[in-house]
C-alpha positions as CSV (number, residue, x, y, z in Angstrom):
1,M,78.7,112.8,79.8
2,S,79.8,112.5,83.4
3,Q,81.1,109.2,84.6
4,L,79.1,107.1,87.1
5,H,81.3,105.2,89.5
6,V,79.6,102.5,91.6
7,I,82.1,101.4,94.3
8,N,81.1,97.8,95.1
9,H,83.9,96.9,97.5
10,P,82.8,94.1,99.8
11,M,83.3,96.0,103.0
12,I,81.3,99.0,101.7
13,Q,78.5,96.7,100.6
14,H,78.5,94.9,104.0
15,K,78.4,98.2,106.0
16,L,75.7,99.6,103.7
17,T,73.5,96.5,104.3
18,I,73.6,97.2,108.1
19,M,72.8,100.8,107.5
20,R,69.7,99.9,105.5
21,K,68.2,97.8,108.3
22,K,65.4,99.7,110.0
23,E,66.6,98.5,113.5
24,T,70.0,100.1,113.1
25,G,70.2,103.0,115.6
26,S,71.7,106.5,115.1
27,K,75.0,105.7,116.8
28,D,75.8,102.7,114.5
29,F,74.3,104.5,111.5
30,R,76.7,107.5,112.0
31,Q,79.7,105.2,112.5
32,L,79.0,103.1,109.5
33,L,78.5,106.2,107.3
34,N,81.8,107.6,108.6
35,E,83.6,104.3,107.7
36,I,82.0,104.0,104.3
37,S,82.9,107.6,103.5
38,L,86.6,106.9,104.3
39,L,86.5,103.8,102.1
40,M,84.8,105.7,99.2
41,G,87.3,108.5,99.6
42,Y,90.0,106.2,98.3
43,E,88.2,105.9,95.0
44,V,87.1,109.5,94.7
45,T,90.8,110.7,95.2
46,R,92.3,107.8,93.2
47,D,93.6,110.0,90.3
48,I,95.0,112.9,92.4
49,P,98.4,113.6,90.9
50,L,101.7,112.9,92.7
51,E,105.0,114.6,92.5
52,P,108.5,113.3,93.4
53,V,110.1,114.4,96.7
54,E,113.5,113.7,98.2
55,I,113.3,112.3,101.7
56,E,115.6,110.4,104.1
57,T,114.5,107.2,105.8
58,P,116.4,105.9,108.9
59,I,118.4,103.8,106.4
60,C,119.2,106.1,103.5
61,P,118.0,109.0,101.2
62,M,115.4,108.1,98.6
63,K,113.0,109.5,96.0
64,A,109.4,109.1,97.1
65,A,106.0,110.5,96.1
66,K,103.6,112.9,97.7
67,V,100.4,114.5,96.6
68,S,101.1,117.5,94.5
69,G,100.0,121.0,95.4
70,R,96.4,120.4,94.4
71,K,94.0,121.6,97.1
72,L,90.8,119.8,98.2
73,A,87.5,121.1,99.6
74,I,84.7,119.0,101.0
75,V,81.3,120.6,100.7
76,P,78.5,118.7,102.4
77,I,74.8,119.5,101.6
78,L,73.3,120.1,104.9
79,R,72.3,118.4,107.0
80,A,72.8,114.8,106.0
81,G,76.0,115.5,104.0
82,M,77.8,116.4,107.3
83,G,77.8,112.7,108.2
84,M,80.3,112.0,105.4
85,V,82.8,114.8,106.2
86,D,84.7,113.1,109.1
87,G,85.5,110.0,107.0
88,L,86.9,112.1,104.2
89,Q,88.9,114.3,106.6
90,M,90.5,111.2,108.1
91,L,91.8,110.6,104.6
92,V,92.6,114.2,103.7
93,P,93.1,116.1,107.0
94,V,94.1,119.3,105.3
95,A,91.0,119.6,103.2
96,R,88.9,122.7,103.8
97,V,85.2,122.3,104.5
98,G,82.4,124.5,103.1
99,H,78.6,124.1,103.7
100,I,75.6,124.4,101.5
101,G,72.2,124.4,103.3
102,L,69.3,123.0,101.3
103,Y,66.0,121.5,102.4
104,R,63.3,119.8,100.3
105,D,59.8,121.4,100.2
106,E,57.5,118.6,101.3
107,N,54.8,119.7,98.7
108,T,56.9,120.4,95.6
109,H,59.8,118.1,96.5
110,K,62.1,120.9,95.2
111,P,65.1,122.1,97.1
112,V,65.2,125.5,98.9
113,V,68.5,127.2,99.7
114,Y,69.0,128.6,103.2
115,Y,72.8,128.7,103.7
116,C,76.0,128.8,101.8
117,K,79.5,129.3,103.3
118,L,82.6,128.3,101.3
119,P,86.4,128.7,101.5
120,E,87.5,131.9,99.9
121,D,89.7,130.0,97.3
122,I,87.0,127.4,96.5
123,Q,87.5,128.0,92.8
124,D,91.1,126.7,93.0
125,R,90.2,123.5,94.7
126,L,89.1,120.0,93.8
127,V,85.6,120.0,95.4
128,I,83.9,116.9,96.7
129,V,80.2,117.5,97.3
130,T,78.7,115.0,99.8
131,D,75.1,113.9,100.4
132,P,74.1,110.4,101.4
133,M,71.1,110.3,99.2
134,L,70.8,111.2,95.5
135,A,67.1,111.0,95.1
136,T,65.4,113.5,92.7
137,G,68.8,115.1,92.1
138,G,67.3,118.6,92.8
139,S,69.5,119.4,95.8
140,A,72.7,118.1,94.1
141,C,72.1,120.1,90.9
142,D,71.4,123.3,92.9
143,A,74.5,122.8,95.0
144,L,76.6,122.1,91.9
145,E,75.2,125.2,90.2
146,M,76.0,127.4,93.2
147,L,79.6,126.1,93.2
148,K,80.0,126.7,89.4
149,K,78.8,130.3,89.9
150,R,81.6,130.8,92.3
151,G,84.2,129.6,89.7
152,C,84.5,125.9,90.6
153,N,85.3,123.8,87.6
154,N,86.6,120.6,89.2
155,I,83.8,119.0,91.2
156,R,82.9,115.5,92.1
157,L,79.6,114.3,93.7
158,M,79.9,111.6,96.4
159,C,76.7,110.0,97.6
160,L,75.9,106.7,99.3
161,V,72.7,105.6,97.5
162,G,71.3,106.9,94.2
163,A,68.0,106.6,92.3
164,P,68.1,106.4,88.5
165,E,66.0,109.6,88.3
166,G,68.5,111.6,90.3
167,I,71.5,110.2,88.5
168,A,69.9,111.1,85.1
169,K,69.2,114.6,86.3
170,V,72.7,115.3,87.5
171,Q,74.2,113.8,84.3
172,A,71.9,115.9,82.1
173,E,72.4,119.2,83.9
174,H,76.1,118.7,85.0
175,P,77.8,116.4,82.4
176,D,81.2,117.5,83.7
177,V,80.7,116.3,87.2
178,D,81.5,112.6,88.0
179,I,79.2,110.8,90.4
180,Y,80.4,108.3,93.0
181,L,77.9,105.9,94.7
182,A,78.0,102.8,96.8
183,A,74.7,101.6,95.3
184,V,72.1,102.4,92.6
185,D,68.7,101.6,93.9
186,E,65.5,100.8,92.0
187,R,63.4,104.0,91.8
188,L,61.7,106.8,93.7
189,N,58.3,106.3,95.3
190,E,55.4,108.8,95.2
191,N,57.0,110.8,98.1
192,A,60.3,111.0,96.2
193,Y,62.1,108.7,98.6
194,I,64.6,106.1,97.2
195,V,63.3,102.5,97.1
196,P,64.5,100.4,98.8
197,G,66.8,103.1,100.2
198,L,67.6,103.5,103.8
199,G,65.0,106.0,105.0
200,D,65.6,109.7,105.8
201,A,69.4,109.8,106.2
202,G,69.3,113.1,108.2
203,D,66.9,111.7,110.7
204,R,68.8,108.5,111.0
205,I,72.1,110.3,111.5
206,F,70.9,112.8,114.1
207,G,68.1,110.8,115.7
208,T,65.3,113.1,114.7
209,K,62.0,112.5,113.1
């Protein structure tokens, strides 16, 4: 079974509270999402292996540590997942970025794929999939399946807020993928929105309705 990691750092929770407020505008919402993504990135990458390296400080030579040759890729689920990329790239500037385009059919609530562009060596990378909301889990599961079909076997899912229904679906269909969240909310409503949630993340990031 995949591990569920709820990152309850005080600064993450504080920033998430401001994001949840309906009066928070797009500019602040984007900035806060960027900041939370950077903070969450510390936990998502916590166990990346290190290797020793010889360096010379202004004082003397020493043995230090650096991240070993493992490559990273960030794959946002469009469009809202794009709001989490900049924060992660501040932490890991050399990470490659792919894109998976999915939208939710308003009648069936099921995801529809319209775009997929990934680094050529995606199968050799630790892949961090980003999407602010883990609601039904349909989009996340489809994205994870697409990555696995391209040879990826080291994938982590990083979302801001998750519903129990979406968490359960991902864990059932992709038990090898760990899930990282800032909060687990109560449930989904009849329109498959997370309650209490923070509304439509894509609309709030980009100022659309």
